[in-house]
ROGUTI-515360 format. One record per residue (C-alpha): residue number from 1; residue in three letters; x, y, z. Coordinates in Angstrom, 2 decimals. Layout:
! residues N
n:res:x:y:z
NUM:ala:X:Y:Z
...
***
This chain:
! residues 171
n:res:x:y:z
1:met:0.03:-0.05:0.02
2:asp:1.27:3.51:-0.81
3:phe:0.15:6.94:0.38
4:gly:0.69:10.68:0.11
5:ala:-0.89:13.73:1.57
6:leu:-3.32:16.46:0.54
7:glu:-3.12:19.85:2.24
8:ile:-6.18:21.95:1.64
9:gln:-5.08:25.50:2.15
10:ala:-7.62:28.17:3.01
11:val:-6.89:31.84:3.33
12:tyr:-7.01:33.98:6.48
13:ile:-9.07:37.11:6.31
14:ser:-8.48:40.58:7.73
15:gly:-11.58:42.51:8.76
16:asn:-14.75:41.77:10.61
17:val:-17.52:39.36:9.57
18:arg:-19.36:39.29:12.99
19:asp:-20.96:42.69:12.78
20:pro:-22.46:42.37:9.27
21:phe:-23.52:38.77:10.03
22:glu:-25.39:39.87:13.19
23:tyr:-26.97:42.70:11.18
24:tyr:-28.02:40.22:8.51
25:met:-29.39:37.75:11.03
26:gln:-31.84:40.39:12.40
27:asp:-33.75:40.25:9.09
28:pro:-32.35:37.53:6.76
29:lys:-35.02:37.80:4.14
30:gly:-35.00:41.62:4.03
31:arg:-31.31:41.83:3.99
32:ala:-30.37:38.84:1.81
33:lys:-28.97:41.08:-0.93
34:met:-27.23:43.58:1.31
35:asp:-23.94:44.93:0.05
36:trp:-21.58:45.88:2.82
37:ser:-18.42:45.90:0.77
38:asp:-17.94:49.65:1.24
39:gln:-18.15:49.41:5.04
40:pro:-15.17:49.74:7.39
41:asn:-13.41:46.51:8.14
42:tyr:-14.91:44.75:5.16
43:pro:-13.09:41.36:5.08
44:arg:-10.34:40.84:2.56
45:pro:-8.09:37.89:1.99
46:asp:-4.71:38.08:3.86
47:tyr:-2.45:36.03:1.52
48:leu:0.71:37.03:3.18
49:ser:-0.27:35.75:6.62
50:ser:-1.80:32.66:5.03
51:ser:1.42:31.70:3.32
52:arg:3.85:32.57:6.21
53:lys:1.67:31.44:9.19
54:arg:-0.08:28.47:7.66
55:leu:1.32:27.14:4.35
56:ala:5.05:27.43:5.13
57:pro:4.86:25.63:8.52
58:gln:2.68:22.85:6.96
59:leu:5.17:22.38:4.20
60:leu:8.08:22.48:6.57
61:phe:6.82:19.97:9.11
62:lys:4.28:17.69:7.42
63:gly:5.86:18.07:4.05
64:gly:9.38:17.51:5.53
65:ile:8.29:14.23:7.11
66:leu:6.64:13.01:3.78
67:his:9.64:14.10:1.81
68:ser:12.05:12.21:4.10
69:trp:9.86:9.08:3.50
70:gln:9.95:9.80:-0.24
71:lys:6.18:10.32:-0.31
72:lys:4.34:12.93:-2.49
73:ser:2.23:15.88:-1.33
74:ala:-0.50:17.86:-2.94
75:val:-1.71:21.31:-2.00
76:ala:-5.16:22.53:-3.01
77:leu:-5.63:26.22:-2.92
78:asn:-7.48:28.95:-4.73
79:lys:-5.94:30.80:-7.76
80:ser:-5.67:34.21:-6.05
81:phe:-3.64:32.69:-3.26
82:phe:-1.40:30.73:-5.59
83:asp:-0.72:33.88:-7.63
84:thr:0.71:35.64:-4.55
85:leu:3.21:32.93:-3.86
86:pro:6.84:33.50:-4.96
87:his:7.90:31.93:-8.29
88:leu:7.91:28.19:-8.12
89:thr:10.19:26.34:-10.43
90:lys:7.96:23.90:-12.43
91:val:9.08:20.35:-13.05
92:pro:7.46:17.45:-14.98
93:lys:4.93:15.48:-12.96
94:ser:7.33:12.49:-12.85
95:lys:9.93:14.54:-11.01
96:ala:7.57:16.41:-8.68
97:asp:7.38:16.04:-4.94
98:ile:4.42:18.50:-4.64
99:ala:1.47:18.92:-6.91
100:trp:-0.30:22.31:-6.60
101:leu:-4.07:21.90:-7.40
102:ile:-5.30:25.38:-8.19
103:tyr:-9.01:26.08:-7.91
104:asp:-11.26:29.01:-8.64
105:leu:-14.96:29.87:-8.45
106:glu:-16.59:29.97:-11.83
107:leu:-19.94:31.66:-12.34
108:thr:-22.21:29.30:-14.26
109:ala:-25.86:29.22:-15.31
110:val:-27.81:26.34:-13.95
111:asn:-31.54:26.09:-14.85
112:gly:-31.72:29.85:-15.34
113:his:-29.89:30.60:-12.03
114:arg:-26.39:31.92:-11.68
115:lys:-24.30:29.82:-9.34
116:tyr:-20.68:29.55:-8.50
117:lys:-18.92:26.26:-9.11
118:leu:-15.61:25.29:-7.60
119:thr:-13.39:24.34:-10.53
120:arg:-9.84:23.05:-10.78
121:ile:-8.21:25.36:-13.25
122:asp:-4.59:24.40:-13.18
123:glu:-1.96:21.94:-11.80
124:val:1.65:22.94:-11.13
125:phe:4.33:20.50:-10.20
126:ser:7.35:21.35:-8.09
127:glu:10.24:19.78:-6.07
128:phe:10.17:19.96:-2.27
129:glu:13.39:21.69:-1.42
130:pro:13.43:24.49:-4.04
131:thr:9.69:25.18:-3.21
132:leu:10.28:25.41:0.47
133:leu:13.31:27.67:-0.06
134:ser:11.22:29.99:-2.38
135:ile:8.31:30.23:-0.04
136:thr:10.33:30.79:3.16
137:thr:12.98:33.14:1.85
138:pro:12.00:36.78:2.12
139:val:12.80:39.17:-0.71
140:pro:13.41:42.53:1.00
141:gly:12.95:45.76:-0.88
142:lys:15.32:48.68:-0.53
143:met:15.59:50.03:2.94
144:gly:15.53:53.61:1.60
145:asp:12.07:52.92:0.02
146:phe:10.82:51.54:3.33
147:ile:12.05:54.58:5.33
148:arg:10.48:56.92:2.68
149:leu:7.19:55.10:2.93
150:leu:7.28:55.05:6.74
151:gln:7.98:58.82:6.73
152:glu:5.03:59.47:4.39
153:arg:2.65:57.50:6.66
154:leu:3.92:59.43:9.71
155:asp:3.56:62.74:7.89
156:glu:-0.11:61.87:7.17
157:gln:-0.79:61.48:10.86
158:ile:0.59:64.84:12.02
159:glu:-0.15:68.35:10.86
160:thr:3.41:69.57:10.75
161:pro:6.09:67.12:9.56
162:pro:9.01:66.87:12.05
163:ile:12.48:68.17:11.30
164:asn:14.50:65.00:11.12
165:lys:18.04:64.96:12.44
166:thr:20.48:62.07:12.16
167:ile:21.89:60.83:15.42
168:glu:25.59:60.15:14.88
169:lys:26.07:57.46:17.55
170:pro:22.70:56.13:18.77
171:phe:24.23:53.38:20.96
***
């Protein structure tokens, strides 16, 4: 008997679903078509946290065990999440340690009604070690760009921008 593993990878959200849900539940029929996408804290996918806090540890630990046993893994995830991952070097299926099963919701017409159908739209095959290295290695931008962005954000918060002075020997 042989085996492998399937990791089904969902995405974290940032925002609040409790308040709109409670509002909806006060009158489900009357509020069935409510649109709250322009409200504060409207949920959005948090792909970065999903890959760093969930996907990378799963690949590292579970995937590491399976890889040491020379077993294969598959990861099922949605297209938008896959598109945010760093570049993965593709290999032929026969050389792969990991199969990426990429899904998306497709709007279809069924008996005159529009419905979403979960559909596998692609498969990507990769090797374990290069994939793990790609997903867990940060690609930092330029520090000057970061400092400039940070200063812009600080300036937005105060009426008068500060006069910045460099401290020659801070420590």
